[in-house]
Each structure stands twice: as structure tokens, then as C-alpha cells.
C-alpha positions in Angstrom: -47.6 18.9 45.7 -45.6 17.8 49.2 -44.2 21.2 50.8 -40.8 22.7 50.3 -38.3 24.8 49.5 -35.5 25.1 47.1 -35.2 25.9 43.2 -38.1 23.3 42.8 -40.5 25.1 44.8 -42.8 26.9 42.2 -43.0 29.2 45.7 -39.3 30.0 45.5 -39.0 32.2 42.5 -34.9 33.6 43.9 -33.6 29.8 44.9 -34.9 29.0 40.8 -33.4 31.8 39.5 -30.3 31.0 41.1 -30.2 27.5 40.3 -31.2 28.5 36.5 -28.5 30.7 35.6 -26.1 28.2 37.9 -27.2 25.3 35.7 -27.1 26.7 32.2 -23.7 28.4 32.1 -22.4 25.8 29.9 -23.9 22.7 28.2 -22.3 19.3 29.4 -19.7 18.2 27.0 -17.9 16.0 30.0 -14.6 13.8 28.7 -14.0 10.3 29.3 -12.6 9.2 32.8 -10.1 6.9 32.5 -10.8 3.6 34.8 -7.6 1.6 35.0 -9.2 -2.0 33.7 -6.7 -3.8 37.2 -6.4 -0.8 39.6 -9.8 0.2 39.2 -10.7 4.4 39.5 -7.8 6.6 41.4 -8.5 9.5 43.4 -8.5 11.7 40.3 -10.9 10.0 38.9 -13.2 10.0 41.4 -13.4 13.6 41.7 -13.8 13.9 37.9 -16.9 11.5 37.8 -18.4 12.9 41.2 -17.6 16.5 39.5 -19.3 15.4 36.6 -22.5 13.8 38.0 -23.0 17.0 40.4 -22.8 19.5 37.3 -25.0 17.6 34.7 -26.0 14.4 36.4 -24.2 12.3 34.4 -20.3 11.1 34.0 -19.2 8.7 30.9 -16.1 6.4 31.6 -13.8 4.3 29.2 -11.7 1.9 30.8 -8.0 1.2 29.3 -9.1 -2.1 28.3 -12.6 -4.2 28.4 -12.3 -6.0 32.3 -12.4 -10.0 31.7 -15.4 -10.0 34.4 -17.5 -6.2 33.3 -20.2 -7.5 36.2 -17.9 -7.1 39.1 -16.0 -4.4 37.5 -19.1 -2.0 37.0 -20.2 -3.1 40.8 -16.3 -1.8 42.2 -17.4 1.1 40.0 -20.8 2.3 41.7 -19.7 1.0 45.3 -17.0 4.1 45.4 -20.2 6.5 45.1 -22.3 4.8 47.0 -24.1 3.0 44.7 -25.6 -0.9 46.2 -28.8 -0.7 46.2 -29.2 -2.8 43.3 -32.6 -3.0 41.5 -33.3 -6.3 40.2 -35.8 -6.1 37.5 -37.6 -8.8 36.1 -34.6 -9.8 33.1 -31.7 -9.4 35.1 -29.4 -11.8 36.1 -28.9 -13.1 40.0 -26.1 -10.6 40.4 -28.6 -7.8 40.1 -26.7 -6.5 36.4 -28.6 -6.8 33.6 -27.5 -8.1 30.1 -28.5 -6.3 27.8 -28.5 -7.5 24.2 -30.8 -9.2 21.1 -32.6 -13.1 23.1 -35.4 -14.3 23.7 -36.3 -13.2 27.8 -38.6 -16.3 28.0 -41.8 -14.1 29.1 -45.0 -13.2 27.3 -44.2 -9.8 26.3 -41.6 -8.7 24.0 -39.2 -6.1 25.8 -37.7 -3.5 23.8 -34.4 -3.2 25.1 -34.0 -6.9 24.3 -34.4 -6.2 21.0 -32.7 -4.3 17.9 -35.9 -1.6 17.8 -35.7 1.6 19.0 -36.3 2.7 22.7 -37.4 6.5 22.7 -36.9 9.2 25.9 -37.5 7.6 29.2 -36.1 7.4 32.5 -35.6 4.2 34.3 -37.9 1.8 36.3 -40.6 4.5 35.3 -42.9 1.4 36.0 -41.9 0.4 39.5 -43.9 1.5 42.2 -42.9 4.6 44.3 -40.9 3.8 47.1 -38.2 1.7 45.1 -37.6 4.4 41.9 -34.6 4.0 40.3 -32.5 7.0 41.2 -28.5 5.6 40.2 -27.7 4.2 36.9 -24.8 2.3 35.3 -24.7 1.5 31.3 -21.3 -0.5 29.8 -20.7 -1.1 26.4 -19.2 -4.8 26.0 -19.5 -4.9 22.5 -21.7 -2.4 20.2 -23.2 -2.9 17.2 -22.4 -3.0 13.7 -24.5 -0.1 12.9 -26.6 2.0 14.6 -27.5 1.7 19.0 -26.5 5.4 19.2 -27.8 6.9 22.9 -28.9 10.0 23.4 -28.9 12.1 26.9 -30.5 14.8 28.5 -30.2 15.6 31.9 -33.7 15.7 33.4 -33.2 18.2 35.5 -32.8 20.8 31.5 -36.3 19.1 30.6 -37.5 20.8 34.3 -36.4 24.2 33.0 -37.1 24.1 29.8 -41.0 23.4 30.7 -41.0 26.2 34.0 -39.8 28.5 31.5 -42.7 27.7 29.3 -45.4 27.6 31.7 -44.9 26.8 35.5 -48.5 25.2 36.2 -46.9 22.4 33.8 -45.2 21.6 36.1 -47.3 21.8 39.3 -49.8 19.4 37.1 -46.3 17.3 36.5 -45.6 16.9 40.6 -49.2 16.1 40.8 -49.4 12.4 42.9 -51.6 10.9 39.9 -50.0 12.1 36.8 -48.7 9.3 34.8 -50.3 6.1 35.4 -48.3 2.7 34.4 -50.8 -0.2 34.3 -50.1 -3.3 35.3 -47.8 -6.0 34.0 -49.6 -9.0 33.0 -47.5 -12.5 32.4 -48.8 -15.7 31.9 -52.2 -14.6 33.2 -50.9 -14.0 36.2 -50.5 -9.7 37.3 -46.3 -9.5 38.3 -46.6 -5.7 38.5 -50.0 -3.9 39.4 -50.6 -0.4 38.0 -48.0 2.6 38.9 -49.2 6.0 39.8 -47.2 8.9 40.6 -45.6 12.3 39.9 -43.4 13.0 36.6 -41.7 15.4 38.8 -41.2 15.2 42.4 -38.4 16.2 45.2 -36.3 13.9 47.3 -36.0 14.5 50.9 -32.5 15.5 50.5 -33.8 18.4 47.7 -33.2 16.6 44.5 -34.7 16.2 41.7 -36.6 13.3 40.0 -38.1 11.8 37.4 -40.4 9.4 36.2 -40.8 9.1 32.4 -41.8 7.5 29.2 -42.4 8.9 25.8 -44.3 6.3 25.1 -47.5 6.7 23.5 -48.8 2.8 24.3 -48.9 1.5 28.2 -49.1 4.5 29.2 -51.8 6.4 31.1 -51.7 10.4 31.7 -53.9 11.8 34.2 -57.2 12.9 32.0 -57.1 16.9 32.5 -56.5 19.8 30.2 -53.0 21.1 32.4 -51.8 17.5 32.2 -52.1 17.0 28.2 -50.7 20.2 27.5 -48.0 19.6 29.6 -47.2 15.5 28.5 -47.0 17.6 24.8 -44.5 20.1 25.6 -42.5 17.5 27.3 -42.8 15.1 24.3 -41.8 18.5 22.3 -38.7 19.1 24.0 -37.1 16.4 22.5 -37.5 17.3 19.0 -36.2 21.0 19.7 -32.0 21.5 18.8 -31.4 22.0 22.3 -27.8 22.4 22.8 -28.3 20.2 26.3 -29.4 16.8 24.1 -26.2 15.2 23.3 -26.3 12.1 21.8 -23.3 9.1 21.6 -22.2 5.9 20.3 -20.6 4.2 23.3 -17.7 1.9 22.2 -16.4 -1.7 23.5 -15.0 -0.4 27.2 -16.9 2.2 28.3 -19.9 3.5 29.9 -22.3 6.0 31.5 -22.7 6.9 35.7 -26.0 9.3 35.8 -28.3 9.8 38.4 -31.2 8.1 35.8 -30.8 11.5 33.8 -33.4 10.9 30.4 -32.6 8.4 27.7 -32.5 7.0 24.4 -31.3 4.3 22.4 -31.9 4.3 17.7 -32.0 1.1 16.6 -29.4 -1.1 15.2 -28.1 -3.9 13.1 -25.8 -6.7 14.6 -23.5 -8.5 13.2 -24.1 -11.0 11.4 -21.2 -13.0 13.5 -23.2 -14.2 17.1 -20.0 -13.5 18.6 -19.8 -9.5 17.6 -23.5 -9.0 18.5 -24.4 -5.8 21.0 -23.4 -6.9 24.4 -24.4 -4.4 27.0 -25.3 -3.9 30.7 -27.0 -2.5 33.5 -27.1 -2.0 36.5 -29.8 -0.2 38.3 -30.2 1.5 41.7 -32.4 3.2 44.2 -30.3 5.5 45.6 -28.0 8.2 43.9 -24.5 8.7 43.1 -23.0 9.8 46.1 -20.0 12.3 45.5 -18.2 11.5 49.1 -19.5 8.4 48.9 -16.7 5.4 51.3 -15.4 2.0 49.1 -16.8 -0.4 50.9 -15.1 -3.8 49.5 -17.6 -6.5 50.4 -15.3 -9.7 50.8 
């Protein structure tokens, strides 16, 4: 474990207690922040989103009407908060934004986000190499499913608190450099992504907590020692509790989420028989966090 001080250092109990008290004061119930479809986000809206992200690591937004060009609208929204270092994943479009809908991805593997199946608790890009971790994310509903597709949300800092309060040694195990391994991804007999080995919890250079995690029981490998196995089981059990910090939203057309890549999941869904009414979400993933005081840069 790297040497650092602050609330995420196990030796610094005073900092942790003070931070924990503030973090648990109020369960998050942030209202949607309105974004004008033509004029964009005003100063009050920027301040509200920044404050929600500072306190809870996420904010909800709602366009006054669904934008005609959702990709550009999302890119512009991200730029308000310094989200520019976009991650181009395997199934992303040329812009780096990914259309999440039921479709054939043209790959060997059936990637669950592009099906109607439920997606378990995870943070995005948990399989990315450690130098390309996903720290910021935008998720936008262009067209909801006919039924289902509900999003679950949990601030990863709350997960950290719940585990540390039970057993600080679980945190030590989950911060080990070899705690959590994602095996290599092979397409057409060619390895397109090597195995990724790293911690579940880590602390950025600027002191923020980062998490990489998937609740999947297949295609993940936990370190083979008793403490890590206990911690993994305890983490999985968190999501079964009636915790006031676990939230559910059924995003509607024009609504979305901006976050510091918090824990999230999706229930299964049923699409409309009308292909024009099928569920369509857009997702943008970034290597940097939401920056509350970022200066907007308009790209020509």
C-alpha cells in the first residue's frame, strides 16, 4: 500500500472519523439539475452539479427537451467539468461516446451492456489497465425501455465506509496491488486486452478514493488468501442490505447522470416491439474526475 495520509489511510483514524461523520450526515437525494437544450448549462446549474458531485460523487441532470444531437450535448456538458480525456472502449463510436442498446457488436463475446440482461454492481472500466482507469462518467437516457432497465447507484466512498467499519483489515486487503484480477480478453484468437491486475480501492495523487470492481462471479479472479476472500464476500453482501445510500432511478428520455464512476447496476428490461422505440442510452467514460471549477473550453 502506498504511503499517504488522510481519511483513506488506515493509520489516520482521526481524519477518517471526521470525514466519515460528514459523509454520513445526509443520504443523497439530489434533485435533477435542469440543462437548457439550446443554451446549455447555466452558472447555477454548474454550481449545483459540482456540489452534488463533491458531496456524493454524482449528480442527476435533465434537459428541458432531448437534444437533437445528444453526443455533442453530452460532450459539451462534460467540458463544463473538465471531462475531456475520453476513453475509447472496444465498442465505442468514433467520437468516444458509446450507444448502449440491444445490438450485435460484431465481436466474439456477447457483451452484457448490449443485451437486455441485468448488469450487476460494478464501476466502469474495471478491466482497463491501471494507467487508464475510468474516473469520470456520463450516462444519458435517449429512449427508456418499455419495461425495466432501472439504474441502481451507490457512492463508492460509502462502500469503503461500510467495509472499514466492519473490519479495517478488509480495506488493507482490497488495497493490495494484486487483490483483483481481470483475465485477458481474446477476440478471434487474438488477445486484444491483457490481464489487468490491481487493487479494488486506491487513492489518487490528489487524495481522492478510486474503486475498480465487478460483482460478476465469472471472469474475475480474487487473490487467493482468506482475508481477500472475506473482503470480497463482505463487499458483495453490502448490496443485499437495505442501505439508505443505495438508490434506484428509472431514467427517462432527456435525463442522465454525471459521476466520479460510482458503483452502479442495471436491472433487466423489455424493449418495445417497435424498433423505433427501443431502449437507447449514451455513455461517455473519462480518465479524469469531475472538476468542480473547470473552465469550459469551446472546441472549434
